[in-house]
mmCIF file of the N, C-alpha and C atoms, coordinates in Angstrom:
data_MODEL
# 
_entry.id   MODEL 
# 
loop_
_atom_site.group_PDB 
_atom_site.id 
_atom_site.type_symbol 
_atom_site.label_atom_id 
_atom_site.label_alt_id 
_atom_site.label_comp_id 
_atom_site.label_asym_id 
_atom_site.label_entity_id 
_atom_site.label_seq_id 
_atom_site.pdbx_PDB_ins_code 
_atom_site.Cartn_x 
_atom_site.Cartn_y 
_atom_site.Cartn_z 
_atom_site.occupancy 
_atom_site.B_iso_or_equiv 
_atom_site.pdbx_formal_charge 
_atom_site.auth_seq_id 
_atom_site.auth_comp_id 
_atom_site.auth_asym_id 
_atom_site.auth_atom_id 
_atom_site.pdbx_PDB_model_num 
ATOM 1   N N  . MET A 1 1  ? 89.499 112.937 101.184 1.00 0.00 ? 1  MET A N  1 
ATOM 2   C CA . MET A 1 1  ? 88.683 111.757 100.719 1.00 0.00 ? 1  MET A CA 1 
ATOM 3   C C  . MET A 1 1  ? 89.765 110.652 100.339 1.00 0.00 ? 1  MET A C  1 
ATOM 4   N N  . THR A 1 2  ? 89.407 109.529 100.672 1.00 0.00 ? 2  THR A N  1 
ATOM 5   C CA . THR A 1 2  ? 90.156 108.285 100.396 1.00 0.00 ? 2  THR A CA 1 
ATOM 6   C C  . THR A 1 2  ? 89.851 107.583 99.058  1.00 0.00 ? 2  THR A C  1 
ATOM 7   N N  . ARG A 1 3  ? 90.574 106.771 98.361  1.00 0.00 ? 3  ARG A N  1 
ATOM 8   C CA . ARG A 1 3  ? 90.312 106.069 97.330  1.00 0.00 ? 3  ARG A CA 1 
ATOM 9   C C  . ARG A 1 3  ? 89.220 105.216 97.506  1.00 0.00 ? 3  ARG A C  1 
ATOM 10  N N  . PHE A 1 4  ? 88.040 105.156 96.574  1.00 0.00 ? 4  PHE A N  1 
ATOM 11  C CA . PHE A 1 4  ? 87.153 104.337 96.650  1.00 0.00 ? 4  PHE A CA 1 
ATOM 12  C C  . PHE A 1 4  ? 87.422 102.898 96.592  1.00 0.00 ? 4  PHE A C  1 
ATOM 13  N N  . GLY A 1 5  ? 86.873 101.968 97.303  1.00 0.00 ? 5  GLY A N  1 
ATOM 14  C CA . GLY A 1 5  ? 87.203 100.477 97.317  1.00 0.00 ? 5  GLY A CA 1 
ATOM 15  C C  . GLY A 1 5  ? 87.017 99.847  98.536  1.00 0.00 ? 5  GLY A C  1 
ATOM 16  N N  . LYS A 1 6  ? 87.284 98.665  98.470  1.00 0.00 ? 6  LYS A N  1 
ATOM 17  C CA . LYS A 1 6  ? 87.305 97.723  99.845  1.00 0.00 ? 6  LYS A CA 1 
ATOM 18  C C  . LYS A 1 6  ? 88.753 97.944  100.477 1.00 0.00 ? 6  LYS A C  1 
ATOM 19  N N  . HIS A 1 7  ? 88.620 98.162  101.708 1.00 0.00 ? 7  HIS A N  1 
ATOM 20  C CA . HIS A 1 7  ? 89.904 98.602  102.510 1.00 0.00 ? 7  HIS A CA 1 
ATOM 21  C C  . HIS A 1 7  ? 89.768 97.683  103.509 1.00 0.00 ? 7  HIS A C  1 
ATOM 22  N N  . VAL A 1 8  ? 90.026 96.250  103.270 1.00 0.00 ? 8  VAL A N  1 
ATOM 23  C CA . VAL A 1 8  ? 89.902 95.374  104.460 1.00 0.00 ? 8  VAL A CA 1 
ATOM 24  C C  . VAL A 1 8  ? 90.825 95.355  105.510 1.00 0.00 ? 8  VAL A C  1 
ATOM 25  N N  . ASP A 1 9  ? 91.966 95.644  105.123 1.00 0.00 ? 9  ASP A N  1 
ATOM 26  C CA . ASP A 1 9  ? 93.246 95.796  105.722 1.00 0.00 ? 9  ASP A CA 1 
ATOM 27  C C  . ASP A 1 9  ? 93.544 97.067  106.281 1.00 0.00 ? 9  ASP A C  1 
ATOM 28  N N  . ARG A 1 10 ? 92.480 97.959  106.413 1.00 0.00 ? 10 ARG A N  1 
ATOM 29  C CA . ARG A 1 10 ? 92.768 99.372  107.016 1.00 0.00 ? 10 ARG A CA 1 
ATOM 30  C C  . ARG A 1 10 ? 91.403 99.650  108.023 1.00 0.00 ? 10 ARG A C  1 
ATOM 31  N N  . THR A 1 11 ? 91.621 100.282 109.138 1.00 0.00 ? 11 THR A N  1 
ATOM 32  C CA . THR A 1 11 ? 90.904 100.634 109.976 1.00 0.00 ? 11 THR A CA 1 
ATOM 33  C C  . THR A 1 11 ? 90.130 101.842 109.374 1.00 0.00 ? 11 THR A C  1 
ATOM 34  N N  . ALA A 1 12 ? 88.918 102.354 110.338 1.00 0.00 ? 12 ALA A N  1 
ATOM 35  C CA . ALA A 1 12 ? 88.363 103.516 110.222 1.00 0.00 ? 12 ALA A CA 1 
ATOM 36  C C  . ALA A 1 12 ? 89.325 104.793 110.442 1.00 0.00 ? 12 ALA A C  1 
ATOM 37  N N  . ARG A 1 13 ? 89.976 104.409 111.381 1.00 0.00 ? 13 ARG A N  1 
ATOM 38  C CA . ARG A 1 13 ? 91.068 105.558 112.024 1.00 0.00 ? 13 ARG A CA 1 
ATOM 39  C C  . ARG A 1 13 ? 92.307 105.757 110.546 1.00 0.00 ? 13 ARG A C  1 
ATOM 40  N N  . ASP A 1 14 ? 92.499 104.735 110.227 1.00 0.00 ? 14 ASP A N  1 
ATOM 41  C CA . ASP A 1 14 ? 93.636 104.756 108.893 1.00 0.00 ? 14 ASP A CA 1 
ATOM 42  C C  . ASP A 1 14 ? 93.003 105.817 107.751 1.00 0.00 ? 14 ASP A C  1 
ATOM 43  N N  . LEU A 1 15 ? 91.814 105.313 107.566 1.00 0.00 ? 15 LEU A N  1 
ATOM 44  C CA . LEU A 1 15 ? 91.176 106.064 106.376 1.00 0.00 ? 15 LEU A CA 1 
ATOM 45  C C  . LEU A 1 15 ? 90.802 107.579 106.725 1.00 0.00 ? 15 LEU A C  1 
ATOM 46  N N  . VAL A 1 16 ? 90.255 107.850 108.031 1.00 0.00 ? 16 VAL A N  1 
ATOM 47  C CA . VAL A 1 16 ? 90.124 109.194 108.451 1.00 0.00 ? 16 VAL A CA 1 
ATOM 48  C C  . VAL A 1 16 ? 91.472 109.947 108.370 1.00 0.00 ? 16 VAL A C  1 
ATOM 49  N N  . GLU A 1 17 ? 92.455 109.567 108.998 1.00 0.00 ? 17 GLU A N  1 
ATOM 50  C CA . GLU A 1 17 ? 93.836 109.952 109.065 1.00 0.00 ? 17 GLU A CA 1 
ATOM 51  C C  . GLU A 1 17 ? 94.272 110.517 107.684 1.00 0.00 ? 17 GLU A C  1 
ATOM 52  N N  . GLU A 1 18 ? 94.126 109.499 106.617 1.00 0.00 ? 18 GLU A N  1 
ATOM 53  C CA . GLU A 1 18 ? 94.316 109.770 105.332 1.00 0.00 ? 18 GLU A CA 1 
ATOM 54  C C  . GLU A 1 18 ? 93.710 111.055 104.785 1.00 0.00 ? 18 GLU A C  1 
ATOM 55  N N  . ALA A 1 19 ? 92.223 111.108 104.967 1.00 0.00 ? 19 ALA A N  1 
ATOM 56  C CA . ALA A 1 19 ? 91.418 111.971 104.410 1.00 0.00 ? 19 ALA A CA 1 
ATOM 57  C C  . ALA A 1 19 ? 91.849 113.330 104.985 1.00 0.00 ? 19 ALA A C  1 
ATOM 58  N N  . VAL A 1 20 ? 91.855 113.298 106.393 1.00 0.00 ? 20 VAL A N  1 
ATOM 59  C CA . VAL A 1 20 ? 92.202 114.709 107.109 1.00 0.00 ? 20 VAL A CA 1 
ATOM 60  C C  . VAL A 1 20 ? 93.648 115.359 106.779 1.00 0.00 ? 20 VAL A C  1 
ATOM 61  N N  . ALA A 1 21 ? 94.541 114.460 106.700 1.00 0.00 ? 21 ALA A N  1 
ATOM 62  C CA . ALA A 1 21 ? 95.782 114.910 106.160 1.00 0.00 ? 21 ALA A CA 1 
ATOM 63  C C  . ALA A 1 21 ? 95.810 115.515 104.824 1.00 0.00 ? 21 ALA A C  1 
ATOM 64  N N  . ALA A 1 22 ? 95.118 114.792 103.960 1.00 0.00 ? 22 ALA A N  1 
ATOM 65  C CA . ALA A 1 22 ? 95.021 115.303 102.584 1.00 0.00 ? 22 ALA A CA 1 
ATOM 66  C C  . ALA A 1 22 ? 94.206 116.679 102.478 1.00 0.00 ? 22 ALA A C  1 
ATOM 67  N N  . ALA A 1 23 ? 93.080 116.748 103.436 1.00 0.00 ? 23 ALA A N  1 
ATOM 68  C CA . ALA A 1 23 ? 92.170 118.134 103.377 1.00 0.00 ? 23 ALA A CA 1 
ATOM 69  C C  . ALA A 1 23 ? 93.034 119.109 104.071 1.00 0.00 ? 23 ALA A C  1 
ATOM 70  N N  . LEU A 1 24 ? 93.849 119.066 104.985 1.00 0.00 ? 24 LEU A N  1 
ATOM 71  C CA . LEU A 1 24 ? 94.684 119.964 105.732 1.00 0.00 ? 24 LEU A CA 1 
ATOM 72  C C  . LEU A 1 24 ? 95.570 120.437 104.677 1.00 0.00 ? 24 LEU A C  1 
ATOM 73  N N  . ALA A 1 25 ? 96.320 119.659 104.002 1.00 0.00 ? 25 ALA A N  1 
ATOM 74  C CA . ALA A 1 25 ? 97.358 119.914 102.949 1.00 0.00 ? 25 ALA A CA 1 
ATOM 75  C C  . ALA A 1 25 ? 96.752 120.794 101.960 1.00 0.00 ? 25 ALA A C  1 
ATOM 76  N N  . ASP A 1 26 ? 95.677 120.244 101.405 1.00 0.00 ? 26 ASP A N  1 
ATOM 77  C CA . ASP A 1 26 ? 95.058 121.009 100.358 1.00 0.00 ? 26 ASP A CA 1 
ATOM 78  C C  . ASP A 1 26 ? 94.455 122.286 100.809 1.00 0.00 ? 26 ASP A C  1 
ATOM 79  N N  . ALA A 1 27 ? 93.940 122.457 101.771 1.00 0.00 ? 27 ALA A N  1 
ATOM 80  C CA . ALA A 1 27 ? 93.516 123.938 102.380 1.00 0.00 ? 27 ALA A CA 1 
ATOM 81  C C  . ALA A 1 27 ? 94.793 124.639 102.742 1.00 0.00 ? 27 ALA A C  1 
ATOM 82  N N  . GLN A 1 28 ? 96.001 123.937 102.947 1.00 0.00 ? 28 GLN A N  1 
ATOM 83  C CA . GLN A 1 28 ? 97.260 124.785 103.505 1.00 0.00 ? 28 GLN A CA 1 
ATOM 84  C C  . GLN A 1 28 ? 96.848 125.266 104.783 1.00 0.00 ? 28 GLN A C  1 
ATOM 85  N N  . VAL A 1 29 ? 96.499 124.600 105.632 1.00 0.00 ? 29 VAL A N  1 
ATOM 86  C CA . VAL A 1 29 ? 96.269 124.916 107.267 1.00 0.00 ? 29 VAL A CA 1 
ATOM 87  C C  . VAL A 1 29 ? 96.867 123.905 108.198 1.00 0.00 ? 29 VAL A C  1 
ATOM 88  N N  . GLU A 1 30 ? 97.146 124.376 109.288 1.00 0.00 ? 30 GLU A N  1 
ATOM 89  C CA . GLU A 1 30 ? 97.708 123.406 110.367 1.00 0.00 ? 30 GLU A CA 1 
ATOM 90  C C  . GLU A 1 30 ? 96.546 122.869 111.009 1.00 0.00 ? 30 GLU A C  1 
ATOM 91  N N  . PRO A 1 31 ? 96.554 121.887 111.750 1.00 0.00 ? 31 PRO A N  1 
ATOM 92  C CA . PRO A 1 31 ? 95.473 121.412 112.573 1.00 0.00 ? 31 PRO A CA 1 
ATOM 93  C C  . PRO A 1 31 ? 95.093 122.503 113.714 1.00 0.00 ? 31 PRO A C  1 
ATOM 94  N N  . ARG A 1 32 ? 95.988 123.281 114.086 1.00 0.00 ? 32 ARG A N  1 
ATOM 95  C CA . ARG A 1 32 ? 95.712 124.305 115.081 1.00 0.00 ? 32 ARG A CA 1 
ATOM 96  C C  . ARG A 1 32 ? 94.777 125.469 114.514 1.00 0.00 ? 32 ARG A C  1 
ATOM 97  N N  . ALA A 1 33 ? 94.590 125.531 113.242 1.00 0.00 ? 33 ALA A N  1 
ATOM 98  C CA . ALA A 1 33 ? 93.806 126.484 112.681 1.00 0.00 ? 33 ALA A CA 1 
ATOM 99  C C  . ALA A 1 33 ? 92.342 126.018 112.672 1.00 0.00 ? 33 ALA A C  1 
ATOM 100 N N  . VAL A 1 34 ? 92.203 124.807 112.923 1.00 0.00 ? 34 VAL A N  1 
ATOM 101 C CA . VAL A 1 34 ? 90.835 124.264 112.795 1.00 0.00 ? 34 VAL A CA 1 
ATOM 102 C C  . VAL A 1 34 ? 90.005 124.595 114.120 1.00 0.00 ? 34 VAL A C  1 
ATOM 103 N N  . GLU A 1 35 ? 88.586 124.993 114.026 1.00 0.00 ? 35 GLU A N  1 
ATOM 104 C CA . GLU A 1 35 ? 87.856 125.329 115.189 1.00 0.00 ? 35 GLU A CA 1 
ATOM 105 C C  . GLU A 1 35 ? 86.924 124.228 115.750 1.00 0.00 ? 35 GLU A C  1 
ATOM 106 N N  . ALA A 1 36 ? 86.440 123.372 114.804 1.00 0.00 ? 36 ALA A N  1 
ATOM 107 C CA . ALA A 1 36 ? 85.597 122.301 115.355 1.00 0.00 ? 36 ALA A CA 1 
ATOM 108 C C  . ALA A 1 36 ? 85.513 121.303 114.141 1.00 0.00 ? 36 ALA A C  1 
ATOM 109 N N  . VAL A 1 37 ? 85.263 119.950 114.665 1.00 0.00 ? 37 VAL A N  1 
ATOM 110 C CA . VAL A 1 37 ? 85.217 118.807 113.752 1.00 0.00 ? 37 VAL A CA 1 
ATOM 111 C C  . VAL A 1 37 ? 83.808 118.276 113.815 1.00 0.00 ? 37 VAL A C  1 
ATOM 112 N N  . TYR A 1 38 ? 83.631 117.782 112.658 1.00 0.00 ? 38 TYR A N  1 
ATOM 113 C CA . TYR A 1 38 ? 82.059 117.063 112.314 1.00 0.00 ? 38 TYR A CA 1 
ATOM 114 C C  . TYR A 1 38 ? 82.362 115.855 111.695 1.00 0.00 ? 38 TYR A C  1 
ATOM 115 N N  . VAL A 1 39 ? 82.025 114.702 112.376 1.00 0.00 ? 39 VAL A N  1 
ATOM 116 C CA . VAL A 1 39 ? 82.237 113.173 111.905 1.00 0.00 ? 39 VAL A CA 1 
ATOM 117 C C  . VAL A 1 39 ? 81.055 112.679 111.746 1.00 0.00 ? 39 VAL A C  1 
ATOM 118 N N  . GLY A 1 40 ? 80.757 112.466 110.381 1.00 0.00 ? 40 GLY A N  1 
ATOM 119 C CA . GLY A 1 40 ? 79.620 111.754 109.870 1.00 0.00 ? 40 GLY A CA 1 
ATOM 120 C C  . GLY A 1 40 ? 79.973 110.266 109.471 1.00 0.00 ? 40 GLY A C  1 
ATOM 121 N N  . ASN A 1 41 ? 79.061 109.346 109.912 1.00 0.00 ? 41 ASN A N  1 
ATOM 122 C CA . ASN A 1 41 ? 79.241 108.043 109.435 1.00 0.00 ? 41 ASN A CA 1 
ATOM 123 C C  . ASN A 1 41 ? 78.019 107.256 109.401 1.00 0.00 ? 41 ASN A C  1 
ATOM 124 N N  . ALA A 1 42 ? 77.988 106.036 108.710 1.00 0.00 ? 42 ALA A N  1 
ATOM 125 C CA . ALA A 1 42 ? 76.891 105.136 108.659 1.00 0.00 ? 42 ALA A CA 1 
ATOM 126 C C  . ALA A 1 42 ? 77.494 103.746 109.119 1.00 0.00 ? 42 ALA A C  1 
ATOM 127 N N  . ALA A 1 43 ? 77.098 103.229 110.071 1.00 0.00 ? 43 ALA A N  1 
ATOM 128 C CA . ALA A 1 43 ? 77.166 101.877 110.444 1.00 0.00 ? 43 ALA A CA 1 
ATOM 129 C C  . ALA A 1 43 ? 78.557 101.451 110.884 1.00 0.00 ? 43 ALA A C  1 
ATOM 130 N N  . GLU A 1 44 ? 79.475 102.280 111.293 1.00 0.00 ? 44 GLU A N  1 
ATOM 131 C CA . GLU A 1 44 ? 80.635 102.069 111.802 1.00 0.00 ? 44 GLU A CA 1 
ATOM 132 C C  . GLU A 1 44 ? 80.732 101.333 113.064 1.00 0.00 ? 44 GLU A C  1 
ATOM 133 N N  . GLY A 1 45 ? 79.656 101.735 113.905 1.00 0.00 ? 45 GLY A N  1 
ATOM 134 C CA . GLY A 1 45 ? 79.568 100.982 115.048 1.00 0.00 ? 45 GLY A CA 1 
ATOM 135 C C  . GLY A 1 45 ? 79.289 99.621  115.052 1.00 0.00 ? 45 GLY A C  1 
ATOM 136 N N  . MET A 1 46 ? 78.410 99.057  114.121 1.00 0.00 ? 46 MET A N  1 
ATOM 137 C CA . MET A 1 46 ? 78.281 97.701  114.057 1.00 0.00 ? 46 MET A CA 1 
ATOM 138 C C  . MET A 1 46 ? 79.368 97.068  113.482 1.00 0.00 ? 46 MET A C  1 
ATOM 139 N N  . MET A 1 47 ? 80.485 97.611  112.618 1.00 0.00 ? 47 MET A N  1 
ATOM 140 C CA . MET A 1 47 ? 81.727 96.756  112.368 1.00 0.00 ? 47 MET A CA 1 
ATOM 141 C C  . MET A 1 47 ? 82.768 97.049  113.355 1.00 0.00 ? 47 MET A C  1 
ATOM 142 N N  . SER A 1 48 ? 82.844 98.129  114.193 1.00 0.00 ? 48 SER A N  1 
ATOM 143 C CA . SER A 1 48 ? 84.043 98.231  115.130 1.00 0.00 ? 48 SER A CA 1 
ATOM 144 C C  . SER A 1 48 ? 83.633 98.287  116.599 1.00 0.00 ? 48 SER A C  1 
ATOM 145 N N  . GLY A 1 49 ? 82.296 98.203  116.779 1.00 0.00 ? 49 GLY A N  1 
ATOM 146 C CA . GLY A 1 49 ? 81.789 97.869  118.331 1.00 0.00 ? 49 GLY A CA 1 
ATOM 147 C C  . GLY A 1 49 ? 81.656 99.126  119.097 1.00 0.00 ? 49 GLY A C  1 
ATOM 148 N N  . GLN A 1 50 ? 82.301 100.589 118.399 1.00 0.00 ? 50 GLN A N  1 
ATOM 149 C CA . GLN A 1 50 ? 82.410 101.641 119.090 1.00 0.00 ? 50 GLN A CA 1 
ATOM 150 C C  . GLN A 1 50 ? 81.051 102.545 118.636 1.00 0.00 ? 50 GLN A C  1 
ATOM 151 N N  . GLU A 1 51 ? 80.155 102.743 119.792 1.00 0.00 ? 51 GLU A N  1 
ATOM 152 C CA . GLU A 1 51 ? 78.896 103.260 119.264 1.00 0.00 ? 51 GLU A CA 1 
ATOM 153 C C  . GLU A 1 51 ? 78.748 104.716 119.698 1.00 0.00 ? 51 GLU A C  1 
ATOM 154 N N  . SER A 1 52 ? 79.715 105.148 120.496 1.00 0.00 ? 52 SER A N  1 
ATOM 155 C CA . SER A 1 52 ? 79.417 106.526 121.243 1.00 0.00 ? 52 SER A CA 1 
ATOM 156 C C  . SER A 1 52 ? 80.301 107.456 120.649 1.00 0.00 ? 52 SER A C  1 
ATOM 157 N N  . ILE A 1 53 ? 81.554 107.332 120.671 1.00 0.00 ? 53 ILE A N  1 
ATOM 158 C CA . ILE A 1 53 ? 82.527 108.466 120.474 1.00 0.00 ? 53 ILE A CA 1 
ATOM 159 C C  . ILE A 1 53 ? 83.347 108.183 119.121 1.00 0.00 ? 53 ILE A C  1 
ATOM 160 N N  . ARG A 1 54 ? 82.750 107.903 118.166 1.00 0.00 ? 54 ARG A N  1 
ATOM 161 C CA . ARG A 1 54 ? 83.523 107.599 116.809 1.00 0.00 ? 54 ARG A CA 1 
ATOM 162 C C  . ARG A 1 54 ? 84.446 108.637 116.383 1.00 0.00 ? 54 ARG A C  1 
ATOM 163 N N  . GLY A 1 55 ? 83.877 109.968 116.461 1.00 0.00 ? 55 GLY A N  1 
ATOM 164 C CA . GLY A 1 55 ? 84.759 110.951 115.909 1.00 0.00 ? 55 GLY A CA 1 
ATOM 165 C C  . GLY A 1 55 ? 86.148 111.017 117.002 1.00 0.00 ? 55 GLY A C  1 
ATOM 166 N N  . GLN A 1 56 ? 86.104 110.855 118.071 1.00 0.00 ? 56 GLN A N  1 
ATOM 167 C CA . GLN A 1 56 ? 87.021 111.115 118.908 1.00 0.00 ? 56 GLN A CA 1 
ATOM 168 C C  . GLN A 1 56 ? 88.263 109.743 118.814 1.00 0.00 ? 56 GLN A C  1 
ATOM 169 N N  . VAL A 1 57 ? 87.549 108.605 118.512 1.00 0.00 ? 57 VAL A N  1 
ATOM 170 C CA . VAL A 1 57 ? 88.338 107.622 118.186 1.00 0.00 ? 57 VAL A CA 1 
ATOM 171 C C  . VAL A 1 57 ? 89.099 107.450 116.878 1.00 0.00 ? 57 VAL A C  1 
ATOM 172 N N  . VAL A 1 58 ? 88.417 107.832 115.846 1.00 0.00 ? 58 VAL A N  1 
ATOM 173 C CA . VAL A 1 58 ? 89.066 108.053 114.453 1.00 0.00 ? 58 VAL A CA 1 
ATOM 174 C C  . VAL A 1 58 ? 89.865 109.254 114.213 1.00 0.00 ? 58 VAL A C  1 
ATOM 175 N N  . LEU A 1 59 ? 89.943 110.227 115.168 1.00 0.00 ? 59 LEU A N  1 
ATOM 176 C CA . LEU A 1 59 ? 90.620 111.434 115.134 1.00 0.00 ? 59 LEU A CA 1 
ATOM 177 C C  . LEU A 1 59 ? 91.705 111.542 116.114 1.00 0.00 ? 59 LEU A C  1 
ATOM 178 N N  . ARG A 1 60 ? 91.869 110.349 116.807 1.00 0.00 ? 60 ARG A N  1 
ATOM 179 C CA . ARG A 1 60 ? 93.034 110.386 118.030 1.00 0.00 ? 60 ARG A CA 1 
ATOM 180 C C  . ARG A 1 60 ? 94.390 110.686 117.498 1.00 0.00 ? 60 ARG A C  1 
ATOM 181 N N  . CYS A 1 61 ? 94.804 110.426 116.345 1.00 0.00 ? 61 CYS A N  1 
ATOM 182 C CA . CYS A 1 61 ? 96.153 110.643 116.070 1.00 0.00 ? 61 CYS A CA 1 
ATOM 183 C C  . CYS A 1 61 ? 96.410 111.592 114.893 1.00 0.00 ? 61 CYS A C  1 
ATOM 184 N N  . ALA A 1 62 ? 95.231 112.447 114.511 1.00 0.00 ? 62 ALA A N  1 
ATOM 185 C CA . ALA A 1 62 ? 95.047 113.480 113.609 1.00 0.00 ? 62 ALA A CA 1 
ATOM 186 C C  . ALA A 1 62 ? 95.440 114.708 113.996 1.00 0.00 ? 62 ALA A C  1 
ATOM 187 N N  . GLY A 1 63 ? 95.781 115.127 115.336 1.00 0.00 ? 63 GLY A N  1 
ATOM 188 C CA . GLY A 1 63 ? 96.135 116.353 115.841 1.00 0.00 ? 63 GLY A CA 1 
ATOM 189 C C  . GLY A 1 63 ? 94.985 117.261 115.977 1.00 0.00 ? 63 GLY A C  1 
ATOM 190 N N  . LEU A 1 64 ? 93.688 116.847 116.244 1.00 0.00 ? 64 LEU A N  1 
ATOM 191 C CA . LEU A 1 64 ? 92.427 117.387 116.336 1.00 0.00 ? 64 LEU A CA 1 
ATOM 192 C C  . LEU A 1 64 ? 91.715 117.163 117.718 1.00 0.00 ? 64 LEU A C  1 
ATOM 193 N N  . MET A 1 65 ? 92.482 116.502 118.762 1.00 0.00 ? 65 MET A N  1 
ATOM 194 C CA . MET A 1 65 ? 91.724 115.955 119.940 1.00 0.00 ? 65 MET A CA 1 
ATOM 195 C C  . MET A 1 65 ? 91.284 117.002 120.791 1.00 0.00 ? 65 MET A C  1 
ATOM 196 N N  . CYS A 1 66 ? 91.978 118.223 120.660 1.00 0.00 ? 66 CYS A N  1 
ATOM 197 C CA . CYS A 1 66 ? 91.657 119.303 121.742 1.00 0.00 ? 66 CYS A CA 1 
ATOM 198 C C  . CYS A 1 66 ? 90.664 120.225 121.071 1.00 0.00 ? 66 CYS A C  1 
ATOM 199 N N  . LEU A 1 67 ? 89.607 119.867 120.198 1.00 0.00 ? 67 LEU A N  1 
ATOM 200 C CA . LEU A 1 67 ? 88.751 120.460 119.359 1.00 0.00 ? 67 LEU A CA 1 
ATOM 201 C C  . LEU A 1 67 ? 87.283 120.053 119.990 1.00 0.00 ? 67 LEU A C  1 
ATOM 202 N N  . PRO A 1 68 ? 86.247 120.671 119.833 1.00 0.00 ? 68 PRO A N  1 
ATOM 203 C CA . PRO A 1 68 ? 84.814 120.191 119.963 1.00 0.00 ? 68 PRO A CA 1 
ATOM 204 C C  . PRO A 1 68 ? 84.727 119.179 118.748 1.00 0.00 ? 68 PRO A C  1 
ATOM 205 N N  . ILE A 1 69 ? 84.330 118.001 119.086 1.00 0.00 ? 69 ILE A N  1 
ATOM 206 C CA . ILE A 1 69 ? 83.998 116.926 118.114 1.00 0.00 ? 69 ILE A CA 1 
ATOM 207 C C  . ILE A 1 69 ? 82.599 116.649 117.984 1.00 0.00 ? 69 ILE A C  1 
ATOM 208 N N  . VAL A 1 70 ? 81.833 116.829 116.925 1.00 0.00 ? 70 VAL A N  1 
ATOM 209 C CA . VAL A 1 70 ? 80.491 116.439 116.904 1.00 0.00 ? 70 VAL A CA 1 
ATOM 210 C C  . VAL A 1 70 ? 80.366 115.094 115.966 1.00 0.00 ? 70 VAL A C  1 
ATOM 211 N N  . ASN A 1 71 ? 79.613 114.090 116.632 1.00 0.00 ? 71 ASN A N  1 
ATOM 212 C CA . ASN A 1 71 ? 79.438 112.985 115.982 1.00 0.00 ? 71 ASN A CA 1 
ATOM 213 C C  . ASN A 1 71 ? 78.240 112.862 115.330 1.00 0.00 ? 71 ASN A C  1 
ATOM 214 N N  . LEU A 1 72 ? 77.930 112.426 114.094 1.00 0.00 ? 72 LEU A N  1 
ATOM 215 C CA . LEU A 1 72 ? 76.662 112.404 113.320 1.00 0.00 ? 72 LEU A CA 1 
ATOM 216 C C  . LEU A 1 72 ? 76.378 110.962 112.759 1.00 0.00 ? 72 LEU A C  1 
ATOM 217 N N  . GLU A 1 73 ? 75.560 110.278 113.234 1.00 0.00 ? 73 GLU A N  1 
ATOM 218 C CA . GLU A 1 73 ? 74.985 109.151 112.625 1.00 0.00 ? 73 GLU A CA 1 
ATOM 219 C C  . GLU A 1 73 ? 74.240 109.196 111.501 1.00 0.00 ? 73 GLU A C  1 
ATOM 220 N N  . ASN A 1 74 ? 74.631 108.665 110.442 1.00 0.00 ? 74 ASN A N  1 
ATOM 221 C CA . ASN A 1 74 ? 73.762 109.046 109.238 1.00 0.00 ? 74 ASN A CA 1 
ATOM 222 C C  . ASN A 1 74 ? 73.211 107.584 108.557 1.00 0.00 ? 74 ASN A C  1 
ATOM 223 N N  . ALA A 1 75 ? 72.820 106.736 109.429 1.00 0.00 ? 75 ALA A N  1 
ATOM 224 C CA . ALA A 1 75 ? 72.747 105.434 109.173 1.00 0.00 ? 75 ALA A CA 1 
ATOM 225 C C  . ALA A 1 75 ? 71.651 105.097 108.056 1.00 0.00 ? 75 ALA A C  1 
ATOM 226 N N  . TYR A 1 76 ? 70.410 105.883 108.187 1.00 0.00 ? 76 TYR A N  1 
ATOM 227 C CA . TYR A 1 76 ? 69.327 105.835 107.049 1.00 0.00 ? 76 TYR A CA 1 
ATOM 228 C C  . TYR A 1 76 ? 69.385 107.008 106.377 1.00 0.00 ? 76 TYR A C  1 
ATOM 229 N N  . ALA A 1 77 ? 70.320 107.936 106.182 1.00 0.00 ? 77 ALA A N  1 
ATOM 230 C CA . ALA A 1 77 ? 70.217 109.138 105.378 1.00 0.00 ? 77 ALA A CA 1 
ATOM 231 C C  . ALA A 1 77 ? 70.672 108.878 104.096 1.00 0.00 ? 77 ALA A C  1 
# 
């Protein structure tokens, strides 16, 4: 989780990398122990212009790219 607030100077990738690193550290596991990733978002495509592979984009540098990544759009949920 990232601190709640406006993060106008940070990208979605920055925020996801922070949250993933903290979650892995809290669980005391290495990225290689993860078997799959689910990325939920709401409206990121409208802000970044990336409509299809958001999970792959935001996880690019998190050490999880060799895993199945499921993207879930939660726009009206």
